[in-house]
C-alpha positions as CSV (number, residue, x, y, z in Angstrom):
1,M,90.7,105.8,105.1
2,A,90.7,107.1,108.7
3,L,87.3,106.4,110.3
4,P,86.7,107.7,113.8
5,Y,87.2,104.9,116.4
6,N,83.9,103.8,117.9
7,K,84.4,102.1,121.3
8,N,81.4,99.9,120.5
9,M,82.9,98.6,117.3
10,K,84.2,95.5,119.1
11,V,87.1,94.9,116.7
12,K,90.0,96.2,118.7
13,G,92.2,93.3,119.7
14,K,90.4,90.9,117.3
15,T,91.6,89.5,114.0
16,A,89.8,89.5,110.7
17,L,90.5,87.3,107.6
18,V,89.7,89.4,104.5
19,T,89.7,87.4,101.3
20,G,90.4,89.4,98.1
21,G,91.9,92.0,100.3
22,A,94.6,93.2,97.9
23,N,92.7,96.0,96.2
24,R,89.4,97.8,95.8
25,L,86.6,97.2,98.4
26,G,88.4,94.3,100.1
27,A,91.5,96.5,100.7
28,A,89.4,99.4,102.0
29,V,87.7,97.2,104.6
30,A,91.0,95.6,105.6
31,V,92.7,99.0,106.1
32,A,89.7,100.4,108.0
33,L,89.6,97.4,110.4
34,A,93.3,97.8,110.9
35,E,92.8,101.5,111.8
36,Q,90.2,100.3,114.4
37,G,92.8,98.1,116.1
38,C,92.0,94.9,114.4
39,G,94.7,92.4,113.3
40,I,94.4,91.5,109.6
41,V,94.9,88.2,107.7
42,L,95.2,89.6,104.2
43,H,94.4,87.1,101.5
44,Y,95.3,87.5,97.8
45,H,95.9,85.4,94.8
46,S,97.2,87.1,91.6
47,S,97.4,90.7,92.8
48,G,100.7,90.5,94.6
49,H,101.8,94.0,94.0
50,D,98.5,95.5,95.2
51,A,98.6,93.2,98.2
52,M,102.0,94.6,99.2
53,T,100.7,98.1,98.9
54,T,97.7,97.3,101.1
55,A,100.0,95.5,103.6
56,K,102.1,98.6,104.1
57,K,98.9,100.6,104.9
58,I,97.9,98.0,107.5
59,E,101.3,98.0,109.1
60,A,101.3,101.8,109.1
61,A,98.1,101.6,111.2
62,G,100.0,99.5,113.7
63,A,98.0,96.4,113.2
64,E,99.2,92.8,113.3
65,L,99.4,91.5,109.7
66,Y,99.4,88.0,108.2
67,L,99.8,87.9,104.4
68,V,98.4,84.7,102.8
69,R,98.4,83.8,99.1
70,Q,95.8,81.2,98.0
71,D,93.9,80.3,94.8
72,L,90.3,79.9,96.0
73,S,89.0,78.5,92.7
74,R,90.1,75.0,93.8
75,P,87.9,72.7,95.9
76,E,90.6,72.1,98.5
77,A,91.5,75.8,98.8
78,A,89.6,76.6,102.0
79,E,91.1,73.7,103.9
80,E,94.6,74.6,102.7
81,L,94.2,78.2,103.6
82,F,93.1,77.4,107.2
83,Q,96.0,75.0,107.5
84,K,98.3,77.9,106.6
85,L,96.6,80.1,109.3
86,E,97.1,77.3,111.8
87,E,100.8,77.2,111.0
88,L,101.0,81.0,111.3
89,G,99.2,81.0,114.6
90,A,96.4,83.2,113.3
91,A,92.9,82.5,114.6
92,P,90.5,85.0,113.1
93,H,87.3,86.2,114.9
94,I,85.9,87.8,111.7
95,L,85.7,86.4,108.1
96,I,85.0,88.8,105.2
97,N,84.4,86.9,102.0
98,S,85.3,89.6,99.5
99,A,87.2,87.6,96.9
100,G,85.5,87.0,93.5
101,S,85.6,87.2,89.8
102,Y,83.5,89.2,87.3
103,P,83.8,87.7,83.9
104,R,81.6,88.5,80.9
105,S,79.2,85.7,79.8
106,D,75.7,85.8,78.2
107,F,72.9,83.3,77.5
108,N,74.4,82.3,74.1
109,G,78.0,82.3,75.1
110,M,78.1,80.9,78.7
111,G,79.8,77.5,78.8
112,W,80.3,74.9,81.4
113,N,83.7,76.3,82.4
114,D,82.3,79.8,82.8
115,A,79.6,78.5,85.2
116,E,81.9,76.2,87.1
117,T,84.6,78.9,87.6
118,A,82.1,81.5,88.8
119,L,80.3,79.2,91.1
120,M,83.5,77.8,92.6
121,L,85.0,81.2,93.4
122,N,81.9,83.3,94.1
123,S,79.7,80.7,95.8
124,F,81.4,77.6,97.0
125,A,84.6,79.2,98.2
126,P,82.8,81.6,100.6
127,F,80.7,78.7,101.8
128,S,83.7,76.4,102.3
129,L,85.7,79.1,104.0
130,S,82.8,79.8,106.3
131,R,82.6,76.1,107.2
132,Q,86.3,76.0,108.0
133,F,86.1,79.3,109.9
134,S,83.2,78.0,112.0
135,R,85.5,75.3,113.5
136,L,87.7,78.0,115.2
137,P,86.9,78.7,118.8
138,A,87.2,82.4,118.3
139,A,84.9,82.6,115.2
140,A,82.1,85.1,115.7
141,C,81.1,87.0,112.5
142,I,81.0,86.4,108.8
143,I,80.3,89.0,106.1
144,N,79.6,87.9,102.5
145,V,80.1,90.4,99.7
146,L,77.2,90.2,97.3
147,D,76.0,92.5,94.4
148,A,73.0,94.7,94.3
149,R,72.2,93.6,90.8
150,M,71.5,90.0,92.0
151,V,67.8,90.9,92.4
152,D,67.7,92.0,88.8
153,Y,69.0,90.3,85.7
154,D,72.6,90.9,84.6
155,R,72.5,89.4,81.1
156,Q,76.1,90.4,80.2
157,H,77.6,88.6,83.2
158,L,75.3,85.6,83.5
159,A,77.6,83.1,85.2
160,Y,78.6,85.8,87.8
161,H,75.0,86.7,88.3
162,I,74.0,83.2,89.0
163,S,76.9,82.7,91.4
164,K,75.9,85.8,93.5
165,R,72.3,84.6,93.6
166,V,73.6,81.3,95.0
167,L,75.8,83.1,97.6
168,H,72.7,85.2,98.6
169,D,70.9,82.0,99.5
170,L,74.0,80.4,101.1
171,T,74.3,83.5,103.4
172,R,70.8,82.7,104.8
173,V,71.7,79.0,105.1
174,L,74.9,79.8,107.0
175,S,73.1,82.2,109.3
176,V,70.9,79.4,110.5
177,E,73.5,76.6,110.5
178,L,76.1,78.6,112.4
179,A,73.8,80.2,115.0
180,P,73.9,81.0,117.8
181,G,77.6,81.2,118.0
182,I,78.4,82.9,114.6
183,R,76.5,85.7,113.0
184,V,76.3,85.7,109.1
185,N,75.3,88.7,107.0
186,G,75.8,90.1,103.6
187,V,76.5,93.5,102.0
188,A,75.3,94.1,98.4
189,P,77.1,97.1,96.9
190,G,75.8,99.0,93.9
191,I,77.8,101.4,91.8
192,I,80.7,102.5,93.9
193,L,83.4,104.4,92.0
194,P,86.9,105.7,92.9
195,D,87.2,109.4,93.8
196,H,88.4,110.4,90.3
197,P,86.5,108.3,87.7
198,K,87.8,108.5,84.1
199,D,84.5,108.6,82.3
200,P,82.2,111.5,83.4
201,E,79.4,110.5,81.0
202,L,79.3,107.0,82.4
203,V,79.3,108.4,85.9
204,E,76.2,110.5,85.1
205,K,74.5,107.5,83.6
206,Y,75.1,105.6,86.8
207,R,74.0,108.6,88.9
208,Q,70.6,108.6,87.2
209,G,70.2,104.9,87.7
210,N,69.0,104.9,91.3
211,P,66.4,106.9,93.3
212,L,69.0,108.9,95.3
213,K,70.7,110.1,92.1
214,K,74.1,109.5,93.7
215,I,77.2,107.4,93.2
216,G,78.3,105.4,96.2
217,T,81.6,105.9,98.0
218,V,84.0,103.4,99.4
219,E,83.6,105.0,102.8
220,E,79.8,104.3,102.7
221,Y,80.4,100.7,101.9
222,V,83.1,100.3,104.6
223,R,80.8,101.9,107.2
224,T,78.1,99.3,106.4
225,V,80.5,96.4,106.9
226,L,81.7,97.8,110.2
227,F,78.2,98.3,111.3
228,L,77.3,94.6,110.6
229,I,80.4,93.5,112.4
230,S,79.6,95.6,115.5
231,N,76.0,94.8,116.0
232,D,75.6,91.5,117.9
233,F,71.8,91.3,117.3
234,I,71.8,91.1,113.5
235,T,72.2,87.9,111.5
236,G,70.8,86.6,108.2
237,Q,70.5,90.1,106.7
238,I,71.5,91.5,103.3
239,I,72.1,95.2,103.3
240,F,72.0,97.0,99.9
241,V,74.4,99.9,99.6
242,D,73.2,101.0,96.2
243,G,71.3,104.3,96.4
244,G,68.0,102.3,96.2
245,R,68.7,100.8,92.8
246,H,67.3,97.5,93.9
247,L,63.9,99.1,94.3
248,R,63.5,99.8,90.6
249,G,62.4,96.3,89.8
250,R,63.0,92.8,91.1
251,F,63.4,90.2,88.4
252,Y,62.9,87.3,90.8
253,G,59.8,88.8,92.5
254,S,61.2,89.1,96.0
């Protein structure tokens, strides 16, 4: 995804750690940053093949690349990952917490393991990674990837839903705790589909689900992330990239 270079983007010559960067939105952000002249620490866990594909795109952009495999669902994972970075000589300036899981669970079926797994990967891992990242002298910016539906009620993915609500609040906590040296913001994407979706009827349903009657694009999501990285006077903000879907109703009253 070639985006025109903006001299004010402030990423050229920097390094970004992108968790969950093997595929989908994480990969898109990693490649876009590489094309802007940013070195990339590409984290993955089980998506080894996709990670290699994304790594080739980063290298084709001429960016410095560090490839790191780590299971972030373990309490010690963040510390271990940053130990690996120290051994590699990588000191990121930017952290993008994009890794996560999206398992199905509802009120009747959600068990302890469902909640623990979702909270560990989607909430505690970004928090713990951010804390480790904040100890680096070059640390400057954190972006947490949230979900536009966190302001509504996702009854089919209850454990995931709760974990993203927690990450929303942790984003605010981190923005205060890590100021003034590190800015912390979040991006909450809505329905963002690939260029050639397989189910036109489902696409139309999604299209009618937001005020703009549109489906989001990966490029629109990436531009939002780059904007938050580049603007030195924004912290503690959550930007919804969802066509206004969050305006339809707020389950939590805020």
